[in-house]
C-alpha positions in Angstrom: 13.9 -14.5 38.7 14.4 -14.4 42.4 15.8 -11.3 44.1 18.7 -10.8 46.3 18.1 -9.7 49.9 19.5 -6.2 49.1 17.0 -5.8 46.2 14.1 -7.0 48.3 14.9 -4.4 50.9 15.1 -1.7 48.3 11.8 -2.7 46.8 10.1 -2.8 50.1 11.2 0.8 50.7 9.9 2.1 47.4 6.7 4.1 47.2 3.8 3.4 44.9 4.5 6.5 43.0 8.1 5.9 42.3 10.3 8.5 40.6 8.6 10.9 38.2 8.2 9.6 34.7 10.3 11.2 32.0 8.5 13.7 29.7 10.0 12.7 26.4 9.0 11.6 22.9 11.1 8.4 23.2 11.3 5.8 26.0 13.8 6.7 28.7 16.0 3.8 30.0 14.2 1.3 27.8 17.0 -1.2 28.3 17.0 -0.8 32.1 20.7 -0.3 32.2 20.7 3.1 34.1 20.4 1.9 37.6 20.7 -1.9 37.9 19.6 -3.8 40.9 17.1 -1.2 42.2 13.4 -0.7 42.5 11.4 1.6 40.2 14.0 2.2 37.4 14.9 5.7 36.3 12.3 7.2 34.0 9.6 4.7 35.0 6.8 4.9 37.6 5.4 2.0 39.6 1.7 1.5 40.1 0.5 -1.3 42.3 2.7 -3.5 44.4 6.0 -1.6 44.3 7.9 -4.4 46.1 7.3 -6.6 43.0 9.0 -4.1 40.6 12.8 -4.0 40.2 15.8 -4.4 37.9 18.3 -7.2 38.0 21.0 -8.9 36.0 20.2 -11.0 32.9 18.8 -8.9 30.1 17.7 -9.8 26.6 20.5 -7.5 25.5 22.8 -5.6 27.8 23.4 -6.7 31.3 20.1 -5.9 33.0 16.3 -6.3 32.7 13.1 -5.2 34.5 11.6 -8.0 36.6 8.2 -8.5 38.3 8.2 -11.0 41.1 7.0 -11.5 44.7 6.6 -14.2 47.3 2.9 -13.2 47.5 0.2 -12.6 44.9 0.6 -9.2 43.3 -0.4 -6.8 40.5 2.0 -4.2 39.3 2.6 -1.9 36.3 5.8 -0.1 35.4 4.9 2.9 33.3 6.3 5.9 31.5 4.4 9.0 30.2 5.7 10.2 26.8 4.9 13.7 25.7 5.6 15.9 22.8 4.4 13.3 20.3 3.3 14.1 16.9 -0.2 12.7 16.4 -0.5 9.4 14.5 0.1 5.7 14.7 2.7 4.3 17.2 3.8 0.9 18.2 5.3 -0.3 21.5 7.6 -3.3 21.3 9.2 -5.1 24.2 11.0 -8.4 24.7 9.4 -10.5 27.5 9.6 -13.8 29.3 6.8 -14.8 31.6 6.1 -17.9 33.8 2.9 -19.9 33.8 1.7 -18.5 37.2 1.5 -15.0 35.8 -0.3 -12.9 33.2 1.9 -10.1 31.8 1.3 -7.5 29.2 2.4 -4.4 27.3 -0.1 -1.6 27.2 -0.6 1.9 25.7 -2.9 4.1 27.8 -4.2 7.6 27.7 -3.1 8.2 24.1 -6.4 9.9 23.0 -7.8 6.6 21.6 -9.0 3.5 23.4 -6.4 1.8 25.6 -4.6 -1.1 23.9 -3.1 -4.2 25.5 -1.1 -7.2 24.2 -0.5 -10.1 26.6 2.8 -11.9 26.9 2.8 -15.6 25.9 4.0 -18.1 28.5 7.8 -18.6 27.9 9.9 -19.7 30.8 13.1 -19.8 28.8 13.3 -18.0 25.5 12.7 -14.3 25.2 9.8 -13.2 22.9 9.0 -9.9 21.3 5.4 -8.6 21.6 4.0 -5.4 20.1 1.0 -3.2 20.7 -0.2 -0.3 18.5 -2.4 2.8 19.0 -3.2 6.1 17.5 -2.0 9.1 19.4 -4.4 12.1 19.1 -3.4 14.4 22.0 0.4 14.5 21.8 1.0 12.1 24.7 0.8 8.4 25.6 1.7 6.2 28.5 3.6 3.0 27.9 3.1 0.3 30.6 4.5 -3.1 31.4 2.3 -5.1 33.8 2.0 -8.4 35.6 -0.8 -10.0 37.6 0.5 -13.1 39.3 0.1 -15.6 42.0 2.7 -15.9 44.7 6.0 -16.7 43.0 4.8 -15.7 39.5 7.3 -13.8 37.5 8.0 -11.8 34.3 11.0 -10.2 32.7 11.0 -7.2 30.3 13.8 -5.6 28.3 14.6 -3.5 25.2 11.5 -1.4 25.1 10.9 0.8 22.1 8.1 3.2 21.0 8.2 4.1 17.3 6.0 5.6 14.6 3.8 3.2 12.6 1.3 0.5 13.3 1.7 -3.2 13.8 -1.5 -5.2 13.1 -2.9 -8.3 11.4 -4.5 -7.9 8.0 -5.8 -11.5 8.1 -7.8 -13.0 11.0 -9.0 -16.0 9.3 -10.7 -19.4 9.6 -10.6 -22.5 7.4 -14.2 -23.6 7.1 -13.6 -26.3 4.5 -15.7 -28.8 6.4 -18.7 -26.5 6.9 -20.7 -27.3 3.9 -20.7 -31.1 4.7 -21.4 -30.4 8.3 -24.5 -28.4 7.4 -25.6 -31.0 4.9 -25.5 -33.7 7.7 -27.3 -31.6 10.3 -24.5 -29.5 11.9 -25.8 -26.5 13.8 -24.0 -23.5 15.3 -24.9 -21.0 18.0 -23.5 -17.7 19.4 -21.9 -17.8 22.8 -25.3 -16.9 24.3 -27.0 -19.8 22.6 -28.7 -18.1 19.7 -28.8 -20.4 16.6 -27.3 -18.8 13.4 -25.2 -19.2 10.3 -21.7 -20.3 11.2 -20.0 -17.9 8.9 -22.0 -15.0 10.2 -21.1 -16.0 13.8 -17.5 -16.1 12.9 -17.6 -12.8 11.1 -19.3 -11.1 14.1 -16.5 -12.5 16.3 -13.9 -10.8 14.2 -13.0 -13.3 11.5 -12.3 -11.4 8.3 -10.9 -14.1 6.0 -12.1 -17.6 5.1 -9.8 -20.4 3.7 -11.4 -23.1 1.5 -9.6 -26.2 0.3 -10.2 -27.6 -3.2 -9.9 -31.3 -4.1 -10.1 -32.6 -7.6 -12.6 -35.5 -7.5 -13.2 -36.5 -3.9 -15.3 -39.5 -3.1 -17.9 -37.6 -1.0 -18.5 -34.8 -3.5 -17.4 -32.1 -1.1 -14.6 -29.5 -1.4 -15.1 -29.6 -5.2 -15.2 -26.6 -7.5 -19.0 -26.4 -7.3 -19.0 -26.6 -3.5 -16.3 -24.0 -3.2 -18.2 -21.6 -5.5 -21.3 -21.9 -3.3 -19.3 -21.2 -0.1 -17.4 -18.4 -1.8 -20.6 -16.5 -2.4 -21.5 -16.7 1.3 -18.0 -15.6 2.3 -18.0 -12.6 0.0 -21.6 -11.6 1.0 -20.3 -11.1 4.5 -17.4 -8.9 3.3 -14.7 -11.4 4.1 -11.5 -12.2 2.2 -11.1 -15.5 0.4 -8.1 -17.8 0.4 -8.3 -20.8 -1.9 -6.2 -23.8 -0.9 -5.4 -26.2 -3.8 -4.4 -29.7 -2.6 -4.0 -31.1 -6.1 -5.4 -34.4 -4.8 -8.7 -36.2 -4.3 -8.1 -36.3 -0.6 -5.8 -34.8 2.1 -2.4 -33.5 1.1 0.1 -32.8 3.8 3.8 -33.5 4.6 3.1 -37.2 4.9 1.0 -37.7 1.7 0.7 -35.9 -1.6 -1.3 -38.4 -3.7 -2.1 -37.5 -7.3 -5.8 -37.3 -8.2 -6.9 -40.6 -9.7 -7.6 -39.0 -13.0 -4.0 -37.7 -13.2 -2.3 -40.9 -12.1 -0.9 -41.9 -15.4 0.1 -38.4 -16.6 3.6 -37.6 -17.8 5.4 -34.8 -16.0 4.5 -32.4 -18.8 0.9 -33.4 -18.6 0.9 -32.9 -14.8 2.1 -29.3 -15.3 -0.7 -28.7 -17.8 -3.2 -30.3 -15.4 -2.1 -28.1 -12.5 -2.5 -25.0 -14.7 -5.9 -26.0 -16.1 -7.4 -27.1 -12.8 -6.1 -23.9 -11.0 -7.3 -21.7 -13.8 -10.7 -23.4 -14.1 -11.6 -23.0 -10.4 -10.3 -19.4 -10.1 -11.9 -18.2 -13.3 -15.2 -19.6 -12.2 -14.9 -17.7 -8.9 -14.0 -14.5 -10.8 -17.0 -15.0 -13.2 -19.5 -15.1 -10.3 -17.9 -12.0 -8.7 -16.0 -13.8 -5.9 -12.4 -13.5 -7.1 -10.0 -15.1 -4.7 -7.8 -12.7 -2.7 -5.1 -15.3 -2.0 -4.4 -18.7 -3.4 -2.2 -21.6 -2.1 -0.4 -23.5 -4.8 -0.2 -26.7 -2.8 -0.9 -27.6 0.8 1.9 -28.2 3.4 4.4 -29.0 0.6 7.5 -29.6 2.7 8.2 -32.6 0.5 6.6 -31.2 -2.6 3.3 -32.3 -4.2 2.0 -34.8 -6.8 4.3 -37.5 -5.7 6.5 -39.0 -7.0 7.1 -36.4 -9.8 6.9 -33.3 -7.5 9.1 -34.4 -4.6 11.2 -31.7 -3.0 14.2 -33.9 -3.5 13.9 -33.1 -7.2 13.2 -29.4 -6.8 13.6 -28.5 -10.4 10.5 -30.7 -11.2 8.6 -29.4 -8.2 9.4 -25.9 -9.4 7.9 -26.6 -12.7 4.6 -27.5 -11.1 4.7 -24.5 -8.8 5.3 -22.2 -11.7 2.3 -23.7 -13.6 0.1 -22.9 -10.6 1.5 -19.4 -10.1 0.9 -18.6 -13.8 -2.7 -19.8 -13.7 -3.4 -17.7 -10.6 -2.0 -14.5 -12.2 -3.7 -15.2 -15.5 -7.0 -15.1 -13.8 -6.2 -12.2 -11.4 -2.8 -10.4 -11.3 -3.7 -8.9 -7.9 -4.4 -12.3 -6.3 -1.5 -13.2 -4.0 0.1 -16.6 -4.3 1.0 -18.4 -1.0 3.6 -21.2 -0.8 2.8 -23.2 2.4 4.9 -25.4 4.6 4.2 -27.1 7.9 6.6 -27.2 11.0 6.5 -23.5 11.7 9.4 -23.7 14.2 11.8 -25.5 11.9 14.0 -22.7 10.5 16.4 -25.1 8.8 13.5 -26.6 6.7 12.2 -23.2 5.7 15.6 -21.9 4.7 16.4 -25.0 2.7 13.1 -25.0 0.9 12.7 -21.3 0.1 16.4 -21.1 -0.9 15.7 -24.0 -3.3 12.6 -22.2 -4.6 14.7 -19.0 -5.3 17.4 -21.0 -7.0 14.8 -22.5 -9.3 13.1 -19.3 -10.1 9.8 -20.0 -8.3 7.7 -16.9 -7.8 5.3 -16.3 -4.9 3.9 -13.4 -2.8 3.4 -14.8 0.7 5.1 -17.5 2.8 2.5 -19.7 4.5 3.3 -21.5 7.7 1.4 -24.2 9.7 2.1 -23.8 13.4 0.5 -26.3 15.8 2.3 -25.5 19.1 2.0 -29.0 20.4 3.8 -30.4 17.3 5.9 -27.6 15.8 8.2 -26.3 18.5 8.1 -23.7 21.2 7.2 -20.0 20.8 10.8 -18.8 20.7 11.7 -21.1 17.7 8.5 -20.2 16.0 9.1 -16.4 16.4 12.7 -16.7 15.3 11.7 -18.6 12.2 9.0 -16.0 11.2 11.4 -13.1 11.8 14.1 -14.8 9.8 12.1 -15.9 6.7 10.2 -12.6 6.5 13.5 -10.7 6.4 15.5 -13.2 4.3 13.0 -13.5 1.5 11.4 -10.1 1.9 7.8 -11.6 2.0 4.9 -11.3 4.4 4.3 -14.4 6.5 0.9 -16.0 7.1 0.1 -18.7 9.7 -2.2 -20.6 7.3 -3.1 -23.2 10.0 -3.1 -23.3 13.8 -5.5 -24.7 16.4 -5.7 -25.7 20.1 -8.0 -27.9 22.2 -10.7 -26.4 24.5 -11.3 -29.8 26.2 -10.0 -33.3 26.6 -13.5 -34.6 26.0 -14.6 -36.6 23.0 -18.0 -36.3 21.3 -17.7 -39.1 18.8 -16.1 -42.5 18.3 -12.9 -41.1 16.7 -10.0 -40.6 19.1 -9.0 -37.0 19.4 -5.8 -36.0 17.6 -4.8 -34.1 20.8 -6.0 -35.4 24.1 -3.5 -34.1 26.7 -4.8 -32.0 29.5 -2.1 -29.4 28.9 -0.6 -29.9 25.5 1.7 -26.9 25.9 2.9 -25.8 29.4 0.8 -22.9 30.7 -2.1 -23.6 28.3 -4.6 -26.1 29.6 -7.0 -27.8 27.3 -9.9 -25.6 28.4 -11.9 -22.7 26.9 -9.6 -20.2 28.6 -6.4 -22.1 27.5 -7.6 -22.2 23.9 -8.4 -18.5 24.0 -5.0 -17.7 25.4 -3.2 -19.7 22.8 -5.1 -18.1 19.9 -4.4 -14.7 21.4 -0.7 -15.4 21.9 0.0 -16.9 18.4 -1.6 -13.8 17.0 0.6 -11.6 19.2 3.8 -13.3 17.9 2.7 -12.9 14.2 1.7 -9.3 14.9 5.2 -8.6 16.2 7.1 -9.7 13.0 9.3 -6.7 12.1 8.5 -4.3 9.3 4.8 -5.1 9.2 5.5 -8.5 7.5 3.2 -10.5 9.9 0.2 -10.8 7.6 -2.1 -12.8 9.8 -3.4 -16.1 11.2 -5.9 -18.6 10.0 -7.5 -21.0 12.5 -7.9 -24.5 11.1 -11.4 -25.9 11.0 -13.2 -24.1 13.7 -16.6 -25.4 12.5 -15.5 -29.1 12.3 -17.8 -30.2 15.1 -18.8 -33.8 15.7 -21.5 -34.5 13.1 -22.3 -38.0 12.0 -21.2 -38.5 8.4 -18.7 -35.6 8.4 -15.6 -37.5 9.3 -11.9 -37.6 8.2 -12.3 -40.0 5.3 -14.2 -38.8 2.3 -14.5 -42.4 1.1 -15.9 -43.6 4.5 -19.2 -42.1 5.7 -18.7 -43.9 9.1 -15.4 -42.3 9.9 -15.3 -39.9 12.8 -13.8 -36.5 13.5 -10.7 -36.3 15.7 -10.7 -32.5 15.7 -14.0 -31.6 17.4 -12.2 -30.7 20.7 -10.2 -28.0 18.8 -13.2 -26.4 17.1 -14.3 -22.9 18.1 -17.8 -24.2 18.9 -18.2 -26.4 22.0 -20.1 -29.7 22.3 -23.3 -27.7 22.7 -22.6 -25.9 19.4 -21.9 -22.6 21.2 -19.1 -20.2 20.1 -16.2 -20.4 22.5 -14.3 -17.5 24.1 -11.4 -18.0 21.7 -13.6 -16.5 18.9 -13.5 -13.1 20.7 -9.7 -13.0 20.2 -10.2 -12.5 16.4 -11.5 -9.0 17.0 -9.2 -6.1 16.4 -6.9 -5.0 19.3 
């Protein structure tokens, strides 16, 4: 990231204006190979601190890259004006690496519509691709790569492209499965300015356009049942939001470490289990359709890395798991052929797992519409592994990918007696457990999903933003005294006010 003395001298001599930008319908010198080791690369114009703008060896592809770096605090943009464009949607894509002491971005400015910016996630080692889209209305647009950094802060850019078509997220969702119980036990929610209101309405006003609701078969506390889901679905649809139903096929939590059969199904044969999966799925979804709140997407199982309905449905016997998945899929499509079926695994950075699992699904004739991914960045690998996995599985299986669960802490504080699941002051380097750190993580996970090629990045669902610390609304449905280890990852603070991260759900 540091410059040679020769490059430093060249940068110091550069003017703020730099060479004239190329007037073209495509990016000139997008790989920064034309004039390596110099300031203000050919075709680009420097705005701001010109001494911080230069090319050097070590590209994402090719031999060279654009770098921003200085021994002092700086702000710089490297831009290029493109003219002769047909009006319509365009997307700027760029590979980037950025250190924790800087904030870097890709922007589209002066395109005839509001300026658009996508920020670069912190990534000190692996390259990441980000994307930003706009609508050109006047035949021209400026692409810009920028950095605002403290002394020593750095960023690298390479392989810049500007192409027709838009990249965006169709789903900006929230899992509010705990909300009904929170409200029943006195939970309250406020806007960022402190005005009390309905939690779903506050989320919707912040940009959330989808709600995920889990379904348990016969839970001890009577929540997350068919009746409760029907009530919440009416509220969701009244706000114009999409609905994702998440079947756990259990009376309690189902995840990679536990997939316990509902008590009522415990003695069923395998064939009876397939029938139960079909009937339960059909029953809930048909009731939703009957009240005018048809599900838009449905998960057949939750985080089913090792299958569901153990022991019969273990992934180690994929043929039997496939039979259960097929029963669920058939029930969904029997109620509503247009409802999309999601198959959902955890460990979003584990490409070997996803390849093995979905290759096995294909070999056993399992049908689905969307690949669901849990990605908790403090558990599931770095951004580079996460993006590589999304890119690979979207292309390999020809399906859109949905981050069905993600979250991040806004504090290390604890509001109840249950220890927090995540208590570190900086669970991921560059992202402190603070309101700003949480907002940056939400923004950057969305950016990586938005950048999945061919428009296959469907969206992101934040897990349990309304699960604040409310006595009685704890982890264990069978234990009213259990606490909540997630309140420091909600999108409402300990004063019940909406946090800055909620603003990241709005369209970019």
